[in-house]
TIVO-2410 file (N, C-alpha, C; in nm, 3 decimals):
# residues 203
REC num residu      c1      c2      c3 atome chaine
REC   1      X   7.198   3.905   8.221     N      A
REC   1      X   7.079   3.905   8.136    CA      A
REC   1      X   7.025   4.047   8.125     C      A
REC   2      X   6.996   4.094   8.004     N      A
REC   2      X   6.944   4.231   7.987    CA      A
REC   2      X   6.808   4.245   8.053     C      A
REC   3      X   6.770   4.370   8.085     N      A
REC   3      X   6.638   4.390   8.147    CA      A
REC   3      X   6.527   4.344   8.055     C      A
REC   4      X   6.418   4.295   8.112     N      A
REC   4      X   6.308   4.246   8.029    CA      A
REC   4      X   6.244   4.361   7.952     C      A
REC   5      X   6.198   4.335   7.830     N      A
REC   5      X   6.133   4.441   7.752    CA      A
REC   5      X   6.000   4.479   7.816     C      A
REC   6      X   5.961   4.602   7.795     N      A
REC   6      X   5.833   4.648   7.847    CA      A
REC   6      X   5.720   4.585   7.768     C      A
REC   7      X   5.599   4.598   7.821     N      A
REC   7      X   5.483   4.543   7.752    CA      A
REC   7      X   5.467   4.606   7.615     C      A
REC   8      X   5.488   4.736   7.605     N      A
REC   8      X   5.475   4.804   7.477    CA      A
REC   8      X   5.580   4.754   7.378     C      A
REC   9      X   5.702   4.732   7.427     N      A
REC   9      X   5.808   4.680   7.340    CA      A
REC   9      X   5.773   4.540   7.290     C      A
REC  10      X   5.718   4.457   7.379     N      A
REC  10      X   5.678   4.322   7.341    CA      A
REC  10      X   5.570   4.325   7.234     C      A
REC  11      X   5.475   4.415   7.250     N      A
REC  11      X   5.364   4.423   7.155    CA      A
REC  11      X   5.411   4.459   7.015     C      A
REC  12      X   5.525   4.528   7.007     N      A
REC  12      X   5.576   4.572   6.877    CA      A
REC  12      X   5.676   4.475   6.815     C      A
REC  13      X   5.708   4.368   6.887     N      A
REC  13      X   5.803   4.270   6.836    CA      A
REC  13      X   5.732   4.167   6.748     C      A
REC  14      X   5.799   4.115   6.646     N      A
REC  14      X   5.740   4.006   6.568    CA      A
REC  14      X   5.735   3.878   6.651     C      A
REC  15      X   5.652   3.785   6.607     N      A
REC  15      X   5.635   3.659   6.681    CA      A
REC  15      X   5.768   3.591   6.711     C      A
REC  16      X   5.855   3.586   6.610     N      A
REC  16      X   5.981   3.512   6.627    CA      A
REC  16      X   6.062   3.565   6.743     C      A
REC  17      X   6.066   3.698   6.760     N      A
REC  17      X   6.142   3.757   6.870    CA      A
REC  17      X   6.075   3.731   7.004     C      A
REC  18      X   5.942   3.736   7.006     N      A
REC  18      X   5.871   3.710   7.131    CA      A
REC  18      X   5.889   3.565   7.173     C      A
REC  19      X   5.887   3.475   7.075     N      A
REC  19      X   5.907   3.333   7.106    CA      A
REC  19      X   6.046   3.310   7.163     C      A
REC  20      X   6.146   3.374   7.106     N      A
REC  20      X   6.283   3.358   7.158    CA      A
REC  20      X   6.291   3.403   7.303     C      A
REC  21      X   6.223   3.512   7.335     N      A
REC  21      X   6.222   3.559   7.475    CA      A
REC  21      X   6.149   3.459   7.564     C      A
REC  22      X   6.040   3.402   7.513     N      A
REC  22      X   5.966   3.302   7.590    CA      A
REC  22      X   6.052   3.178   7.613     C      A
REC  23      X   6.129   3.141   7.512     N      A
REC  23      X   6.219   3.026   7.526    CA      A
REC  23      X   6.329   3.053   7.628     C      A
REC  24      X   6.361   3.180   7.648     N      A
REC  24      X   6.461   3.218   7.748    CA      A
REC  24      X   6.401   3.228   7.888     C      A
REC  25      X   6.272   3.198   7.898     N      A
REC  25      X   6.209   3.198   8.029    CA      A
REC  25      X   6.141   3.328   8.067     C      A
REC  26      X   6.125   3.418   7.971     N      A
REC  26      X   6.058   3.545   8.001    CA      A
REC  26      X   5.907   3.521   8.008     C      A
REC  27      X   5.853   3.527   8.125     N      A
REC  27      X   5.710   3.500   8.144    CA      A
REC  27      X   5.624   3.602   8.070     C      A
REC  28      X   5.667   3.727   8.068     N      A
REC  28      X   5.590   3.832   8.000    CA      A
REC  28      X   5.581   3.804   7.850     C      A
REC  29      X   5.684   3.743   7.795     N      A
REC  29      X   5.682   3.712   7.652    CA      A
REC  29      X   5.578   3.604   7.623     C      A
REC  30      X   5.570   3.504   7.709     N      A
REC  30      X   5.469   3.400   7.687    CA      A
REC  30      X   5.329   3.458   7.702     C      A
REC  31      X   5.310   3.547   7.799     N      A
REC  31      X   5.180   3.612   7.814    CA      A
REC  31      X   5.144   3.691   7.689     C      A
REC  32      X   5.243   3.751   7.626     N      A
REC  32      X   5.218   3.826   7.503    CA      A
REC  32      X   5.173   3.732   7.391     C      A
REC  33      X   5.233   3.614   7.382     N      A
REC  33      X   5.190   3.517   7.282    CA      A
REC  33      X   5.046   3.473   7.307     C      A
REC  34      X   5.011   3.453   7.433     N      A
REC  34      X   4.873   3.416   7.467    CA      A
REC  34      X   4.779   3.529   7.427     C      A
REC  35      X   4.818   3.653   7.457     N      A
REC  35      X   4.733   3.767   7.422    CA      A
REC  35      X   4.707   3.773   7.272     C      A
REC  36      X   4.811   3.746   7.194     N      A
REC  36      X   4.797   3.754   7.049    CA      A
REC  36      X   4.708   3.643   6.992     C      A
REC  37      X   4.714   3.526   7.052     N      A
REC  37      X   4.653   3.409   6.988    CA      A
REC  37      X   4.540   3.343   7.065     C      A
REC  38      X   4.506   3.393   7.183     N      A
REC  38      X   4.402   3.324   7.259    CA      A
REC  38      X   4.267   3.326   7.187     C      A
REC  39      X   4.235   3.436   7.120     N      A
REC  39      X   4.107   3.443   7.050    CA      A
REC  39      X   4.102   3.352   6.928     C      A
REC  40      X   4.201   3.357   6.836     N      A
REC  40      X   4.194   3.266   6.722    CA      A
REC  40      X   4.204   3.118   6.761     C      A
REC  41      X   4.279   3.087   6.866     N      A
REC  41      X   4.286   2.948   6.911    CA      A
REC  41      X   4.151   2.903   6.964     C      A
REC  42      X   4.089   2.987   7.046     N      A
REC  42      X   3.956   2.952   7.098    CA      A
REC  42      X   3.856   2.937   6.983     C      A
REC  43      X   3.862   3.029   6.887     N      A
REC  43      X   3.769   3.024   6.774    CA      A
REC  43      X   3.783   2.893   6.697     C      A
REC  44      X   3.906   2.854   6.668     N      A
REC  44      X   3.930   2.730   6.595    CA      A
REC  44      X   3.880   2.610   6.673     C      A
REC  45      X   3.915   2.604   6.801     N      A
REC  45      X   3.876   2.489   6.883    CA      A
REC  45      X   3.724   2.484   6.902     C      A
REC  46      X   3.664   2.601   6.924     N      A
REC  46      X   3.520   2.605   6.945    CA      A
REC  46      X   3.444   2.556   6.822     C      A
REC  47      X   3.490   2.595   6.705     N      A
REC  47      X   3.424   2.549   6.582    CA      A
REC  47      X   3.442   2.399   6.563     C      A
REC  48      X   3.545   2.344   6.623     N      A
REC  48      X   3.567   2.200   6.613    CA      A
REC  48      X   3.478   2.122   6.710     C      A
REC  49      X   3.471   2.166   6.835     N      A
REC  49      X   3.403   2.085   6.937    CA      A
REC  49      X   3.261   2.128   6.964     C      A
REC  50      X   3.223   2.251   6.921     N      A
REC  50      X   3.085   2.298   6.931    CA      A
REC  50      X   3.034   2.309   7.074     C      A
REC  51      X   3.123   2.336   7.166     N      A
REC  51      X   3.084   2.350   7.306    CA      A
REC  51      X   3.175   2.456   7.368     C      A
REC  52      X   3.115   2.567   7.413     N      A
REC  52      X   3.196   2.681   7.458    CA      A
REC  52      X   3.283   2.648   7.579     C      A
REC  53      X   3.226   2.580   7.679     N      A
REC  53      X   3.303   2.548   7.799    CA      A
REC  53      X   3.416   2.451   7.768     C      A
REC  54      X   3.386   2.351   7.687     N      A
REC  54      X   3.490   2.256   7.648    CA      A
REC  54      X   3.599   2.328   7.568     C      A
REC  55      X   3.559   2.418   7.479     N      A
REC  55      X   3.655   2.492   7.398    CA      A
REC  55      X   3.747   2.576   7.485     C      A
REC  56      X   3.693   2.636   7.589     N      A
REC  56      X   3.776   2.715   7.680    CA      A
REC  56      X   3.880   2.627   7.747     C      A
REC  57      X   3.837   2.507   7.789     N      A
REC  57      X   3.931   2.415   7.854    CA      A
REC  57      X   4.037   2.368   7.755     C      A
REC  58      X   3.995   2.337   7.634     N      A
REC  58      X   4.090   2.288   7.534    CA      A
REC  58      X   4.187   2.398   7.489     C      A
REC  59      X   4.138   2.521   7.481     N      A
REC  59      X   4.228   2.632   7.447    CA      A
REC  59      X   4.333   2.649   7.556     C      A
REC  60      X   4.290   2.636   7.681     N      A
REC  60      X   4.386   2.643   7.792    CA      A
REC  60      X   4.486   2.529   7.784     C      A
REC  61      X   4.436   2.408   7.753     N      A
REC  61      X   4.526   2.294   7.737    CA      A
REC  61      X   4.628   2.318   7.627     C      A
REC  62      X   4.581   2.384   7.520     N      A
REC  62      X   4.671   2.414   7.408    CA      A
REC  62      X   4.787   2.500   7.454     C      A
REC  63      X   4.758   2.606   7.528     N      A
REC  63      X   4.865   2.696   7.570    CA      A
REC  63      X   4.955   2.633   7.676     C      A
REC  64      X   4.901   2.542   7.756     N      A
REC  64      X   4.985   2.468   7.849    CA      A
REC  64      X   5.085   2.382   7.773     C      A
REC  65      X   5.037   2.316   7.668     N      A
REC  65      X   5.127   2.236   7.584    CA      A
REC  65      X   5.231   2.325   7.516     C      A
REC  66      X   5.189   2.441   7.470     N      A
REC  66      X   5.283   2.534   7.407    CA      A
REC  66      X   5.391   2.575   7.507     C      A
REC  67      X   5.349   2.607   7.629     N      A
REC  67      X   5.445   2.648   7.731    CA      A
REC  67      X   5.543   2.535   7.763     C      A
REC  68      X   5.489   2.414   7.775     N      A
REC  68      X   5.574   2.300   7.812    CA      A
REC  68      X   5.671   2.259   7.701     C      A
REC  69      X   5.635   2.293   7.576     N      A
REC  69      X   5.716   2.248   7.463    CA      A
REC  69      X   5.770   2.363   7.380     C      A
REC  70      X   5.772   2.484   7.437     N      A
REC  70      X   5.817   2.601   7.362    CA      A
REC  70      X   5.961   2.585   7.315     C      A
REC  71      X   6.040   2.507   7.388     N      A
REC  71      X   6.179   2.488   7.351    CA      A
REC  71      X   6.192   2.403   7.224     C      A
REC  72      X   6.085   2.331   7.187     N      A
REC  72      X   6.088   2.246   7.068    CA      A
REC  72      X   6.050   2.323   6.941     C      A
REC  73      X   6.000   2.444   6.959     N      A
REC  73      X   5.960   2.521   6.841    CA      A
REC  73      X   6.083   2.558   6.759     C      A
REC  74      X   6.072   2.537   6.627     N      A
REC  74      X   6.180   2.573   6.536    CA      A
REC  74      X   6.140   2.695   6.455     C      A
REC  75      X   6.224   2.797   6.452     N      A
REC  75      X   6.188   2.921   6.381    CA      A
REC  75      X   6.178   2.906   6.231     C      A
REC  76      X   6.213   2.789   6.177     N      A
REC  76      X   6.197   2.771   6.032    CA      A
REC  76      X   6.049   2.762   5.994     C      A
REC  77      X   5.963   2.739   6.093     N      A
REC  77      X   5.819   2.736   6.070    CA      A
REC  77      X   5.754   2.859   6.130     C      A
REC  78      X   5.641   2.900   6.075     N      A
REC  78      X   5.566   3.010   6.135    CA      A
REC  78      X   5.515   2.967   6.271     C      A
REC  79      X   5.526   3.055   6.370     N      A
REC  79      X   5.479   3.020   6.503    CA      A
REC  79      X   5.330   2.990   6.501     C      A
REC  80      X   5.253   3.067   6.425     N      A
REC  80      X   5.108   3.047   6.421    CA      A
REC  80      X   5.074   2.908   6.368     C      A
REC  81      X   5.149   2.860   6.268     N      A
REC  81      X   5.123   2.727   6.215    CA      A
REC  81      X   5.151   2.620   6.319     C      A
REC  82      X   5.261   2.636   6.392     N      A
REC  82      X   5.297   2.542   6.499    CA      A
REC  82      X   5.190   2.543   6.608     C      A
REC  83      X   5.145   2.661   6.644     N      A
REC  83      X   5.044   2.676   6.749    CA      A
REC  83      X   4.911   2.615   6.707     C      A
REC  84      X   4.866   2.645   6.584     N      A
REC  84      X   4.738   2.591   6.538    CA      A
REC  84      X   4.743   2.440   6.520     C      A
REC  85      X   4.860   2.389   6.490     N      A
REC  85      X   4.875   2.243   6.481    CA      A
REC  85      X   4.848   2.180   6.618     C      A
REC  86      X   4.903   2.239   6.722     N      A
REC  86      X   4.880   2.188   6.857    CA      A
REC  86      X   4.733   2.199   6.893     C      A
REC  87      X   4.672   2.314   6.864     N      A
REC  87      X   4.530   2.335   6.896    CA      A
REC  87      X   4.443   2.235   6.821     C      A
REC  88      X   4.474   2.213   6.694     N      A
REC  88      X   4.396   2.118   6.615    CA      A
REC  88      X   4.408   1.977   6.671     C      A
REC  89      X   4.529   1.938   6.709     N      A
REC  89      X   4.549   1.804   6.765    CA      A
REC  89      X   4.475   1.787   6.897     C      A
REC  90      X   4.475   1.890   6.979     N      A
REC  90      X   4.403   1.885   7.106    CA      A
REC  90      X   4.253   1.865   7.081     C      A
REC  91      X   4.199   1.941   6.983     N      A
REC  91      X   4.056   1.930   6.953    CA      A
REC  91      X   4.021   1.793   6.895     C      A
REC  92      X   4.102   1.744   6.802     N      A
REC  92      X   4.073   1.615   6.741    CA      A
REC  92      X   4.086   1.502   6.843     C      A
REC  93      X   4.185   1.511   6.931     N      A
REC  93      X   4.198   1.410   7.037    CA      A
REC  93      X   4.073   1.407   7.122     C      A
REC  94      X   4.019   1.525   7.153     N      A
REC  94      X   3.897   1.530   7.234    CA      A
REC  94      X   3.780   1.467   7.158     C      A
REC  95      X   3.764   1.503   7.032     N      A
REC  95      X   3.653   1.450   6.953    CA      A
REC  95      X   3.660   1.299   6.941     C      A
REC  96      X   3.778   1.247   6.920     N      A
REC  96      X   3.793   1.103   6.908    CA      A
REC  96      X   3.768   1.034   7.043     C      A
REC  97      X   3.814   1.098   7.147     N      A
REC  97      X   3.798   1.039   7.281    CA      A
REC  97      X   3.651   1.034   7.321     C      A
REC  98      X   3.579   1.137   7.287     N      A
REC  98      X   3.438   1.145   7.325    CA      A
REC  98      X   3.344   1.097   7.216     C      A
REC  99      X   3.401   1.056   7.102     N      A
REC  99      X   3.320   1.007   6.990    CA      A
REC  99      X   3.217   1.110   6.947     C      A
REC 100      X   3.265   1.233   6.932     N      A
REC 100      X   3.176   1.342   6.891    CA      A
REC 100      X   3.207   1.383   6.748     C      A
REC 101      X   3.231   1.286   6.662     N      A
REC 101      X   3.266   1.317   6.524    CA      A
REC 101      X   3.150   1.379   6.448     C      A
REC 102      X   3.028   1.354   6.495     N      A
REC 102      X   2.912   1.414   6.429    CA      A
REC 102      X   2.825   1.482   6.532     C      A
REC 103      X   2.748   1.577   6.486     N      A
REC 103      X   2.655   1.650   6.572    CA      A
REC 103      X   2.516   1.635   6.514     C      A
REC 104      X   2.420   1.604   6.600     N      A
REC 104      X   2.284   1.584   6.552    CA      A
REC 104      X   2.227   1.712   6.495     C      A
REC 105      X   2.145   1.697   6.391     N      A
REC 105      X   2.079   1.814   6.331    CA      A
REC 105      X   1.947   1.845   6.399     C      A
REC 106      X   1.906   1.764   6.496     N      A
REC 106      X   1.773   1.781   6.553    CA      A
REC 106      X   1.776   1.830   6.697     C      A
REC 107      X   1.887   1.895   6.735     N      A
REC 107      X   1.890   1.954   6.869    CA      A
REC 107      X   1.925   1.857   6.978     C      A
REC 108      X   2.015   1.762   6.951     N      A
REC 108      X   2.058   1.669   7.053    CA      A
REC 108      X   2.141   1.742   7.157     C      A
REC 109      X   2.176   1.679   7.271     N      A
REC 109      X   2.255   1.747   7.374    CA      A
REC 109      X   2.387   1.800   7.323     C      A
REC 110      X   2.440   1.743   7.211     N      A
REC 110      X   2.569   1.790   7.162    CA      A
REC 110      X   2.555   1.907   7.067     C      A
REC 111      X   2.434   1.941   7.026     N      A
REC 111      X   2.417   2.052   6.932    CA      A
REC 111      X   2.439   2.184   7.004     C      A
REC 112      X   2.491   2.282   6.931     N      A
REC 112      X   2.519   2.412   6.992    CA      A
REC 112      X   2.390   2.488   7.017     C      A
REC 113      X   2.395   2.573   7.117     N      A
REC 113      X   2.281   2.660   7.142    CA      A
REC 113      X   2.275   2.767   7.034     C      A
REC 114      X   2.160   2.833   7.024     N      A
REC 114      X   2.145   2.939   6.923    CA      A
REC 114      X   2.246   3.049   6.946     C      A
REC 115      X   2.273   3.081   7.073     N      A
REC 115      X   2.369   3.188   7.104    CA      A
REC 115      X   2.509   3.151   7.058     C      A
REC 116      X   2.549   3.023   7.079     N      A
REC 116      X   2.681   2.980   7.039    CA      A
REC 116      X   2.695   2.982   6.888     C      A
REC 117      X   2.590   2.937   6.819     N      A
REC 117      X   2.594   2.937   6.673    CA      A
REC 117      X   2.605   3.080   6.621     C      A
REC 118      X   2.525   3.168   6.679     N      A
REC 118      X   2.528   3.308   6.634    CA      A
REC 118      X   2.664   3.370   6.660     C      A
REC 119      X   2.730   3.329   6.770     N      A
REC 119      X   2.859   3.388   6.805    CA      A
REC 119      X   2.967   3.351   6.706     C      A
REC 120      X   2.950   3.239   6.636     N      A
REC 120      X   3.054   3.194   6.545    CA      A
REC 120      X   3.007   3.182   6.401     C      A
REC 121      X   2.885   3.227   6.373     N      A
REC 121      X   2.830   3.208   6.238    CA      A
REC 121      X   2.907   3.289   6.136     C      A
REC 122      X   2.908   3.240   6.013     N      A
REC 122      X   2.977   3.311   5.906    CA      A
REC 122      X   2.909   3.445   5.881     C      A
REC 123      X   2.989   3.542   5.842     N      A
REC 123      X   2.935   3.675   5.809    CA      A
REC 123      X   2.887   3.671   5.665     C      A
REC 124      X   2.762   3.633   5.646     N      A
REC 124      X   2.712   3.619   5.510    CA      A
REC 124      X   2.602   3.720   5.478     C      A
REC 125      X   2.557   3.794   5.578     N      A
REC 125      X   2.446   3.886   5.555    CA      A
REC 125      X   2.497   4.021   5.505     C      A
REC 126      X   2.435   4.073   5.402     N      A
REC 126      X   2.470   4.206   5.353    CA      A
REC 126      X   2.415   4.311   5.450     C      A
REC 127      X   2.481   4.425   5.455     N      A
REC 127      X   2.444   4.527   5.551    CA      A
REC 127      X   2.307   4.589   5.523     C      A
REC 128      X   2.262   4.588   5.398     N      A
REC 128      X   2.137   4.653   5.363    CA      A
REC 128      X   2.022   4.554   5.347     C      A
REC 129      X   2.027   4.441   5.416     N      A
REC 129      X   1.922   4.341   5.402    CA      A
REC 129      X   1.792   4.384   5.469     C      A
REC 130      X   1.684   4.337   5.415     N      A
REC 130      X   1.557   4.352   5.484    CA      A
REC 130      X   1.554   4.255   5.601     C      A
REC 131      X   1.455   4.271   5.691     N      A
REC 131      X   1.445   4.182   5.807    CA      A
REC 131      X   1.430   4.036   5.762     C      A
REC 132      X   1.349   4.013   5.656     N      A
REC 132      X   1.329   3.877   5.608    CA      A
REC 132      X   1.459   3.821   5.551     C      A
REC 133      X   1.529   3.902   5.472     N      A
REC 133      X   1.655   3.856   5.413    CA      A
REC 133      X   1.758   3.826   5.521     C      A
REC 134      X   1.761   3.910   5.624     N      A
REC 134      X   1.856   3.888   5.733    CA      A
REC 134      X   1.824   3.758   5.805     C      A
REC 135      X   1.695   3.733   5.828     N      A
REC 135      X   1.655   3.610   5.896    CA      A
REC 135      X   1.695   3.489   5.812     C      A
REC 136      X   1.672   3.497   5.681     N      A
REC 136      X   1.707   3.387   5.592    CA      A
REC 136      X   1.858   3.365   5.591     C      A
REC 137      X   1.935   3.473   5.594     N      A
REC 137      X   2.080   3.461   5.596    CA      A
REC 137      X   2.128   3.397   5.725     C      A
REC 138      X   2.066   3.437   5.836     N      A
REC 138      X   2.104   3.376   5.964    CA      A
REC 138      X   2.073   3.227   5.965     C      A
REC 139      X   1.958   3.191   5.907     N      A
REC 139      X   1.923   3.050   5.902    CA      A
REC 139      X   2.022   2.973   5.816     C      A
REC 140      X   2.064   3.034   5.705     N      A
REC 140      X   2.162   2.970   5.618    CA      A
REC 140      X   2.296   2.956   5.692     C      A
REC 141      X   2.336   3.062   5.762     N      A
REC 141      X   2.461   3.055   5.837    CA      A
REC 141      X   2.459   2.947   5.943     C      A
REC 142      X   2.344   2.934   6.011     N      A
REC 142      X   2.329   2.830   6.112    CA      A
REC 142      X   2.337   2.693   6.047     C      A
REC 143      X   2.272   2.676   5.932     N      A
REC 143      X   2.275   2.548   5.862    CA      A
REC 143      X   2.417   2.513   5.818     C      A
REC 144      X   2.491   2.613   5.772     N      A
REC 144      X   2.629   2.589   5.731    CA      A
REC 144      X   2.712   2.544   5.851     C      A
REC 145      X   2.696   2.614   5.964     N      A
REC 145      X   2.772   2.578   6.084    CA      A
REC 145      X   2.742   2.435   6.126     C      A
REC 146      X   2.616   2.397   6.123     N      A
REC 146      X   2.579   2.263   6.165    CA      A
REC 146      X   2.630   2.158   6.065     C      A
REC 147      X   2.627   2.192   5.938     N      A
REC 147      X   2.680   2.100   5.837    CA      A
REC 147      X   2.830   2.080   5.856     C      A
REC 148      X   2.900   2.187   5.886     N      A
REC 148      X   3.043   2.177   5.912    CA      A
REC 148      X   3.069   2.089   6.035     C      A
REC 149      X   2.984   2.105   6.136     N      A
REC 149      X   3.002   2.028   6.259    CA      A
REC 149      X   2.986   1.878   6.236     C      A
REC 150      X   2.921   1.839   6.126     N      A
REC 150      X   2.900   1.697   6.098    CA      A
REC 150      X   3.015   1.636   6.019     C      A
REC 151      X   3.105   1.719   5.971     N      A
REC 151      X   3.217   1.668   5.894    CA      A
REC 151      X   3.311   1.586   5.980     C      A
REC 152      X   3.384   1.495   5.918     N      A
REC 152      X   3.491   1.426   5.989    CA      A
REC 152      X   3.587   1.530   6.044     C      A
REC 153      X   3.650   1.506   6.162     N      A
REC 153      X   3.740   1.605   6.221    CA      A
REC 153      X   3.849   1.652   6.125     C      A
REC 154      X   3.905   1.560   6.045     N      A
REC 154      X   4.012   1.599   5.953    CA      A
REC 154      X   3.960   1.697   5.847     C      A
REC 155      X   3.840   1.670   5.794     N      A
REC 155      X   3.781   1.761   5.695    CA      A
REC 155      X   3.749   1.895   5.760     C      A
REC 156      X   3.694   1.887   5.881     N      A
REC 156      X   3.654   2.008   5.953    CA      A
REC 156      X   3.774   2.099   5.978     C      A
REC 157      X   3.886   2.039   6.018     N      A
REC 157      X   4.007   2.118   6.043    CA      A
REC 157      X   4.048   2.194   5.918     C      A
REC 158      X   4.050   2.123   5.806     N      A
REC 158      X   4.094   2.186   5.681    CA      A
REC 158      X   3.999   2.297   5.639     C      A
REC 159      X   3.871   2.272   5.645     N      A
REC 159      X   3.774   2.371   5.599    CA      A
REC 159      X   3.773   2.493   5.691     C      A
REC 160      X   3.795   2.472   5.821     N      A
REC 160      X   3.801   2.584   5.915    CA      A
REC 160      X   3.924   2.671   5.888     C      A
REC 161      X   4.039   2.605   5.873     N      A
REC 161      X   4.161   2.681   5.850    CA      A
REC 161      X   4.157   2.755   5.717     C      A
REC 162      X   4.091   2.693   5.617     N      A
REC 162      X   4.086   2.756   5.484    CA      A
REC 162      X   3.987   2.871   5.479     C      A
REC 163      X   3.866   2.848   5.525     N      A
REC 163      X   3.758   2.944   5.502    CA      A
REC 163      X   3.726   3.033   5.623     C      A
REC 164      X   3.774   2.996   5.740     N      A
REC 164      X   3.752   3.081   5.857    CA      A
REC 164      X   3.879   3.156   5.894     C      A
REC 165      X   3.991   3.084   5.899     N      A
REC 165      X   4.118   3.148   5.934    CA      A
REC 165      X   4.186   3.209   5.812     C      A
REC 166      X   4.139   3.172   5.691     N      A
REC 166      X   4.197   3.229   5.570    CA      A
REC 166      X   4.336   3.181   5.538     C      A
REC 167      X   4.370   3.058   5.580     N      A
REC 167      X   4.503   3.004   5.559    CA      A
REC 167      X   4.518   2.951   5.415     C      A
REC 168      X   4.639   2.959   5.364     N      A
REC 168      X   4.667   2.902   5.233    CA      A
REC 168      X   4.674   2.751   5.244     C      A
REC 169      X   4.668   2.683   5.130     N      A
REC 169      X   4.680   2.537   5.130    CA      A
REC 169      X   4.814   2.495   5.191     C      A
REC 170      X   4.919   2.571   5.158     N      A
REC 170      X   5.052   2.538   5.210    CA      A
REC 170      X   5.057   2.554   5.362     C      A
REC 171      X   4.995   2.660   5.413     N      A
REC 171      X   4.993   2.680   5.558    CA      A
REC 171      X   4.914   2.571   5.628     C      A
REC 172      X   4.803   2.529   5.568     N      A
REC 172      X   4.722   2.423   5.627    CA      A
REC 172      X   4.802   2.294   5.631     C      A
REC 173      X   4.874   2.264   5.523     N      A
REC 173      X   4.956   2.144   5.519    CA      A
REC 173      X   5.061   2.145   5.630     C      A
REC 174      X   5.122   2.262   5.651     N      A
REC 174      X   5.223   2.274   5.757    CA      A
REC 174      X   5.160   2.263   5.895     C      A
REC 175      X   5.043   2.326   5.911     N      A
REC 175      X   4.976   2.325   6.040    CA      A
REC 175      X   4.931   2.185   6.080     C      A
REC 176      X   4.877   2.111   5.985     N      A
REC 176      X   4.821   1.979   6.014    CA      A
REC 176      X   4.920   1.867   5.988     C      A
REC 177      X   5.039   1.903   5.939     N      A
REC 177      X   5.142   1.804   5.909    CA      A
REC 177      X   5.089   1.701   5.809     C      A
REC 178      X   5.029   1.753   5.701     N      A
REC 178      X   4.973   1.667   5.597    CA      A
REC 178      X   5.035   1.703   5.463     C      A
REC 179      X   5.041   1.607   5.371     N      A
REC 179      X   5.085   1.642   5.236    CA      A
REC 179      X   4.989   1.743   5.172     C      A
REC 180      X   5.043   1.827   5.087     N      A
REC 180      X   4.961   1.930   5.023    CA      A
REC 180      X   4.846   1.868   4.945     C      A
REC 181      X   4.872   1.757   4.875     N      A
REC 181      X   4.766   1.692   4.800    CA      A
REC 181      X   4.655   1.640   4.889     C      A
REC 182      X   4.689   1.594   5.008     N      A
REC 182      X   4.588   1.545   5.102    CA      A
REC 182      X   4.499   1.660   5.149     C      A
REC 183      X   4.561   1.774   5.177     N      A
REC 183      X   4.484   1.892   5.219    CA      A
REC 183      X   4.384   1.930   5.111     C      A
REC 184      X   4.428   1.935   4.986     N      A
REC 184      X   4.338   1.972   4.876    CA      A
REC 184      X   4.225   1.870   4.862     C      A
REC 185      X   4.257   1.743   4.880     N      A
REC 185      X   4.155   1.639   4.871    CA      A
REC 185      X   4.053   1.653   4.983     C      A
REC 186      X   4.100   1.676   5.106     N      A
REC 186      X   4.010   1.691   5.220    CA      A
REC 186      X   3.917   1.810   5.199     C      A
REC 187      X   3.972   1.921   5.151     N      A
REC 187      X   3.889   2.040   5.132    CA      A
REC 187      X   3.788   2.016   5.021     C      A
REC 188      X   3.831   1.950   4.914     N      A
REC 188      X   3.738   1.918   4.804    CA      A
REC 188      X   3.624   1.830   4.855     C      A
REC 189      X   3.657   1.727   4.933     N      A
REC 189      X   3.555   1.637   4.985    CA      A
REC 189      X   3.464   1.708   5.084     C      A
REC 190      X   3.524   1.794   5.167     N      A
REC 190      X   3.444   1.869   5.264    CA      A
REC 190      X   3.343   1.959   5.194     C      A
REC 191      X   3.389   2.029   5.090     N      A
REC 191      X   3.298   2.116   5.015    CA      A
REC 191      X   3.186   2.034   4.951     C      A
REC 192      X   3.220   1.917   4.898     N      A
REC 192      X   3.120   1.830   4.836    CA      A
REC 192      X   3.015   1.788   4.939     C      A
REC 193      X   3.060   1.749   5.059     N      A
REC 193      X   2.966   1.708   5.163    CA      A
REC 193      X   2.880   1.825   5.209     C      A
REC 194      X   2.939   1.944   5.216     N      A
REC 194      X   2.862   2.061   5.256    CA      A
REC 194      X   2.756   2.095   5.152     C      A
REC 195      X   2.792   2.086   5.023     N      A
REC 195      X   2.693   2.112   4.918    CA      A
REC 195      X   2.577   2.015   4.927     C      A
REC 196      X   2.607   1.889   4.949     N      A
REC 196      X   2.501   1.789   4.961    CA      A
REC 196      X   2.413   1.818   5.082     C      A
REC 197      X   2.475   1.857   5.193     N      A
REC 197      X   2.399   1.882   5.315    CA      A
REC 197      X   2.308   2.003   5.301     C      A
REC 198      X   2.345   2.097   5.214     N      A
REC 198      X   2.270   2.223   5.202    CA      A
REC 198      X   2.180   2.227   5.078     C      A
REC 199      X   2.173   2.117   5.006     N      A
REC 199      X   2.092   2.117   4.883    CA      A
REC 199      X   1.945   2.151   4.909     C      A
REC 200      X   1.894   2.107   5.023     N      A
REC 200      X   1.751   2.131   5.051    CA      A
REC 200      X   1.721   2.278   5.070     C      A
REC 201      X   1.824   2.361   5.096     N      A
REC 201      X   1.802   2.504   5.117    CA      A
REC 201      X   1.781   2.577   4.984     C      A
REC 202      X   1.815   2.513   4.874     N      A
REC 202      X   1.806   2.580   4.745    CA      A
REC 202      X   1.668   2.567   4.682     C      A
REC 203      X   1.587   2.479   4.738     N      A
REC 203      X   1.453   2.460   4.678    CA      A
REC 203      X   1.359   2.572   4.717     C      A
***
């Protein structure tokens, strides 16, 4: 077996090559995959479950599943799509198990703290805003986050991957193992529900 690549060499390799090394049992290669994706996986899961500690546990569970099933990964698919599919399934399984499909708008125990919401809020504020405009933008961002948290898990997954991760419809379909038409329908319905939830902010 050839000597293991250095950390710098691993960092410069594309995902497909790093995955092949991980499949060969190279521990450093798997650590490199974790380094590349631990933040986006945590971000996706956290936006789904709305609880930082739970999200940390679920992100860890995701990578454990990836490690245990890395031999099943097929290079015909993007590694990121395969990984996000696992993360999404882990989050949805948790939500269904705990019946946390909705989050109260009135500060129930399942609602996120202000710090958590701020940590994941959409970047909607312009850089040259006045203090009042910035406050209004933050309030809008918080309202959007809470409205998203009330969506069905399937809708939430699609809207997160589309508007937070910037994934194409085709990538979302591959990630969630859904027909392309279903993805478009879910996103359309999610947007409709979000518009309805935010109508009071326009008055």
